[in-house]
N, C-alpha and C positions, 0 to 999 in steps of 0.2 A: 863408707856408704854405697849401697848398691845404686846402679845407674837407674835413672827412672825417666821415662819418655815424658816429654810435656805434650799436653793435650788442651784443646779448647772444646767447648760444647756448643753445637748449633741447635737451637730449638725454634720452631715455628708452628703457628696453627693457622687454619683458614677460617674466615669469619662466618662462612655459609653453614659449617658443619660441627664446629668445635668450639670450645670456651677457653677462657683464661687459665682455668684449672689444667688445661692439656700442658700448658708451658711448665707449670710447678711438677706435674707428674713426669713429663719428659726429663726435666732437670734432676728429679729424685732418682730415675733409674739410671741416668747417665753417670752421676756421681757415684752411685753404688757400683756400676759396672767398673768406673775408673778405679775406685778403692779395691775391688776384688783383683784387678789386673796389675796394681801398683803403678798407675798412671798418675802424673802430677797435673791437675787442672789448673791452668793459668790464666783462663778467660772464658767469657761467656758472649755468645752472639745470639740476639733473640729478635725475631720478627714476628710481630703480632698482627692477626687478622690479613694475612697476605698469602695469595695463592702461591703454590709450588710449580704451577705449570709454566711460569716464565722466571727469569732470573733478575726481574726488577724489584730487588728487595734490598733495603739499606744495609741492614747489617750482614746479609750475605755477601753483598759486594765488598763491604769493609773487611770481612773475614778472608775473602780471596786476596785482596790488597794486603793485608797484614801477613799472609802466608809467605810473601816475598822477603820479609824481614828474617825468616828462618828461626823464629822464637818458639815454635811448636812443630811437632811432627805427627800429630794426630788430630783429626776432627771427629769428635763423638757425636753421632745422631742416635736418637731414639730408634727410628727406623729410617731406612734409605729414602723412603718417599718424603721426609723431612727435608732432605738435602734438595731434591728436586724430583718431579714427577715426569720430566721430559727426557727420554732416554738419551737424546742427542745433547741436550745442555749437560747432563751428567757426564757424559764421555768427554766433552770438551774440558769441563771444569776439573775433573779427575786428572785429565792429562796435564793441564796446566799445573795443578798442585804438585804432580809428581816431580816437576821441575825443581821445586823447592824442598823436595823431601818430605811431602805431607801425604797421609793416607787418610781416607774417609772410613771410619769404621762404624758399623751398625751394633747398637748396645742390645738389641732384642731379638735379633734374627740372624741365623748362620747363612740362610739362604733366603733371598728376598724376592726372587722373581722365577720365572721357568728357567729350567736348566740351560736351555738353548738361549734364553734371554741373557744370562750372565755371560756366556761365551761371546754372544753377539755385541755385548757392551765392550768386552774386551777389543774385538776386532774394530768397533767404531773408535775406540780410544787411539787405536793405530792410525785412523783415518782422521782424527779429530782436526789436526792442523790444516788439512786440505778443506775439511767442512767448515771450519772457522773462517778461513781466508775467503772461501766463496761466499759465506754468509755476509761478511763484511762488505764484499763487492756489491752484493744485491741490495743492501739496505742503505748504501753510501749515498745513492742518488737523493733519497728522501732527506737524509741529514744534511746534505749540502745545500739545499734550499733554505733550511732554517738557519744554518751556520752563516750563509751569506747575508741573511737579513739581521744577524746578531741576535737571534732569538735563544731563548732557553729551550733545549732540546728534549726535555723530559728527565724522568728518574727522580731520585731523592733530592728534595730541596735542602741545601746546606743550612745547618743551624745559624740563625742570625739573619735569615733572608725570607722574604716572600716573593711570589711571582706576580708581576703587574705588567700588563701589556707585553707579555712573552719575554719580559726582563726580570733579572734578579735585583731587587731593590731591598735595602736595609730594612728589616723589621723593628719598629720602634721599641718593641718590648725586649727582643733578644740580642739585637746588635750590640747594645751597651755591654752585655754579658761578655760577648766574644772580645771586645776591646779590653774589658777588665782581665780576662783570662790571660790574654797575651801579654799585657802590661805587667801583670804581677809575675807571670812565669819568666819574662824576659829579665825582671829585675831580681830573679833568683829564688823566688818562692817555690816549694815542691808542690807537684801536681795533686798529692794527697791532702795537703793543707788546704789548696784552694777548693778543691772537692767539698771538704769538710765544711769550710765557711759558706760556700754557696748553698749547700744543703741545709745548714742551720738558719739561713736567711730565707728558706722557702723557695729558692731557685732551682729548677730542674731541668734534666738534659731534655733533648728533642723528643725523646719517647715518653716524657712525663715521669720518668723515674729518677731517684736520686743520682747525682753525679758519683763516679768513680774513676780511679786512674784510667781504666780502659776507655771511659767515655770521651777522653781527649784524643784518642788516636785518630779520629776523623776531623779534629778540629787543629790539632797542631802536628805537623804543618798542613795547610790547605792554601794554595795560592789564590783560590777564588776570593779571599779576603783582601787582596791587593788588586782585585779586578781582573785576574787572570783564570777565567772559566774555561775549561777544557772539556770536550766531549767527543769520545771515540778517537782519541789522539789529535784533534783539531782544536785549536785555540778559537773561541768565538768572540770576536772583537766587540766590544761595547756591550756584552750581555749582562755583566755583573758590575753594580756600583761598588767601588772599594769601600771597605768598613775599616781598615787598619792603616795607620801610617807605615810606609815601607821600611822605615828604620827599625821600628818596634817588631814588625814581622821577621825582619832579617835576624835581630838579636835572639828572638825566641827559637827560630829554626836552627841557628847556630847552636844554642844550648841544648835543643833536642838531640842533634847529631852527636854532641860530645857525650851525652848520657846513655846512648844506645848500648846495650849490652852486647857483648860478643855472641856470635851465633851458637846456641847450644848444640845444634845439629853437628857441628864440625867435629864434636868430641863424643857424639852419641853412637851407639850401636843399634841398628834396626833389627828387632827380633820379628822376622816376617811371618812367623807362625802364631804370634801372640794374637789371641782373640779367636783362633781357630782350633787351638790345642787344649785339651782337658786332661784332667786327673781322673782316672778310673775308679780310684779308691774312694774318693771323698767327693767328686763331682765338681771340685773347683777348677778354674782355668789355670793353665800354666802361664807363668810370667817370666820376664827376663832377669837374670842376676849374674853375678860374676864373682870369681875368687882370684886371689893373687898368690902366685907361687912364691918360693924361697927366693927365687932370681929375679923377683919383681914383675914377671910375665903376668898378664892378665888373662883368664880363662872365663868364656862366657858359657852360660847353661840356660836351659828352661827348668823352672822349679814350680812345684805345686804352690799356688798362691795361699791355700789354706794353711799348709805347714809353715811357709815363709812368714805369714802374719800371725801365726800361733793361734788360727781359729779353729785348728783340729790337730790331732796327734798323727796325722796321716804318714805312713812310712814311705811315701813316694821318693824315689831316688831321682836326683838331678839328671837331666838329659843334656849331652854336649850340643851346644848350638849349632855350629857348623855341620856336625855330621848328621844331626837329625834333619836340618833343612835340605842338606844334599840328598840324603836317603829318600825322603819323601818325593823329591824331584825325580831321582833316578827310578824309582818304582813306578812313577806316574808315565815317564818316558817309555819305560818297558812294557807295561801292561795296558795302560789307557790310550796312549798316543801311538800305538801299534798300527802299521799300515792297513791291516784288515779291518780296523774300526773307524777309521777316518771318513770313509764314505758316509755311513750312517749319520755321524755327528755333523758332518759337512752339509748333508740334505736337510737336516732338521734346522741349522742355523739359517741357511740361505731361504728356506721356507718362511721361517719366522719374519725375517727381514722384509722380504717382498710382500707378505701379507700386510704389514704395517703401512705400506704406501696406499694411502686411501684417496682416491679421486674425488670422493663425495665431499671429504673435509676441504679439500682445495676449492671445489665450486662454492661450498658453503662461505669460505673466507671471501671469496671474489664477490659474492652477492651481498656480503656485508659491508665491504669496501664501497660498492657502488650506492649502497643505501646511505651510509655515512657522508659520502661526498655529496649525494643528492640533498640530504638535510641541511648541510653546511651552505650549499649554494642557495637554497632557499632562505636560510636565515640572513645571508648577505644581502639578499634582495629586499629583505623586510626592513633593514637597519635604517634606509632612508625614509621609510613611511610611518613608522610607528611613533609613538609619544615618547619623549625623553625618558620618562620613568621606567620604561620597559627596555631601554638600550642596554643597561647592565646586565639584566637578565639574559638578554640574547647573546651578548658577548661571553657571559659565563658559560652558557650552554655550548657556545662554539669552542671554546677552550676544552671543555670535556670531550667535544666529539673529535677535536684535533688529536687528544691524547689516545682516544680509542682508536682512531685511525692509524697512528703510529704502530701502536702495539699489534694490531690486525696485519698491517703491512709486514711487520717483522716475522710474525708467525707464518704468514703466506710465503715469504721468502725462505723460511726454514723448510716448508713442505716441498717447495719447488726444487730445492737443492737435493733433498731426499729422493725425489723422483729422477733426478738425473744420475744418482749413484746407485746403480743395480748391482747387486751381489750374486754371483753364481756359485754353485757348488765348487767349481774348479778353484775359483778364487779362495773360498773359505778353507779348502783342503791345502792350498799353497801355503795360506797363513799358518793353518795349523801345524804343517811339517816344520816350520821354524822353530816350534817348540819342540818336536821330536828329534831335532838336530842342534839344539841350542847347547851352549857351554854350561855344564853344571856347576862349574867353578866360578862362574861370573855372578856375582850377587844380584845384580839388576836383573839378569835373566830369571834367576830363581824367584825373585820377587814377583816378576810379571806372570810366571807361570802358577805360582801359588794364588795369586790374587784371581787369575782367570779361572782356573780349574778346581782348586781345593776347597771343598765346602767345610770340612772339619777333620781332625786327626784325633784319634783315641788311642791312649797308650795303656797297655797292662804290662805286668812283668813277663807274661808269656806270649803276647801278641800286640800288634799294631794294626788298627783298622782305618783306612783312609777313605773319606766319603768325597764324591766328586760331583761338580756342577756340570753333569752331562747326563743325558738320557739315553735311550736305546738299549734299555735293559733286556728287551726282546732279541736284540741282536748279540748280546753278549752271552758268552757260554757261561752258564752258572754252574760252578763245581761244587758238590758237596755242600748244600746250603748250611750256613751257620745256624745251630738251634738258637731260638730266641732268647732262652735263659742264659745262654753264654754271653750275649752282648747286652743284656741288661745288667744293672748294678743297683743295688739298693732301691729296686722298684722304679727307676727312672725310665721314662717312655724310651723305646728304641731309637726314636729320632733325636733324642737329646743325650746321646752317649757321652760319658766322661772318659777319662784316660790315665795310664800309668807307664813306669819306665824301667830302666836298667840299660844294658848296652843292646844294641841292635845286631842281630846276626842273621844271615840267611840259613835257615834251617831246612831247606827245600827237600833234602833227602828224605827226611821223615814226614814233614808236613809242608807241601808245596803251597804256595799262595792261591787263593782262590776268590771268586767274587760272591757278594751277596747283594740281593736287591731289597732294600728296607724303604717302604713308603716312597717308592719312585726314585730313590737315589742308590746309585751303584756304590757299593763299599768293597775295597780291596782289603782282604785279611791277610796278614803276614805273621808267620810264627817267630818267636824269639826263643833263643836258648835260655 
């Protein structure tokens, strides 16, 4: 059986402009994309009516946590703005996911931002640990005050709890469900059986949807159920009232650990051009495959997914994985990351970064914080003077104001950190040079280079065309522009080129490589024998 990468789907919609149908549409397109590429979808994470401007989304955080288990290698999103709309959050989370061998893949777009923006995000990923550490330091002061009081610090409320007087207390309706799940699982019942029984009785998950095996990943284990609520790496004493008996919790956790599957990623091969490479003859994506020689050695290839899945009679030949990935990177080093092109790219990236440092937004957030604090102080003063029947309404409003204040302070901290990190053309150029001098036989380096620079790769029998996430077409010497009818196939738009193969050879004596500019993207055309 061919190796297949495990993938999960993350879908999200915002309440202000989208509908529930958006979720169904996103799932449909992501499943179709996974099917074309030969990915195995092993889970879904869905956040409904939640903004992408911050990372306070229950299923998003659960997905990031689950990535540590190394059960999947890809996160499929409809478009990258479903993952996050904040460039800095995106850089931090992508950098964290890479540690666990997980990549984020957009199913509907090859390029999702300005060319300079994609390069900038690659640079920010390199800076993400510094940025994340500074952000933690800046918001720690606000957290410590709540932690010292034993208060719930915000974020998703665990299933089985409600918030009362800043504390997590058992929910009379759902806490018994948590106890039942743990007891039955500790006693040996399977999660699928438990889920089916709960659904048959009309008991649903926190999101109001039927239980599935995936629903239990945030429940078992979760030490909050024995009173150990943790926020930002800090235990908040006295915040959560225990729901479970410690012995039942310990037995359930022990069983969960025994049942963990061995990480699939240890045996998987990462096809780093998958999702960016296409078949020029039929328009289908290239996907990973392998063959076994007579001596038992395994050989890895890129193959046309249409031919592999017998959706078409495409004559596309397989491409050797290692050689194709090496060749794309080698040509990129030689022609795109040449020293005479770095100044134009560095200037564009630095200009974009510094243009996003907006003082007006910082002042707006500072004014909002003062307004929130003023209203809270006003309500505190009224508590002792109003009738008892109005006290609960005032305290509810104060809790909402407190949550808004914490979110605004976090956003302000991020902006202040951004202002401290100024990027110059010289610094961008130095970072870019690390790509021009990198080891082409280092798989991690090739992955980083392809993720940062390669927009798409199109293969024909007679040529390969590589499109890049860089601008500066006016600075690039365009040689013998490629006629449009040669880079179209079956009437596809030139921005959606597909691809084909055979062995790659440098035929530069007769047909030297040259550049084309198509809809703002630079393409490198290389001929093959």
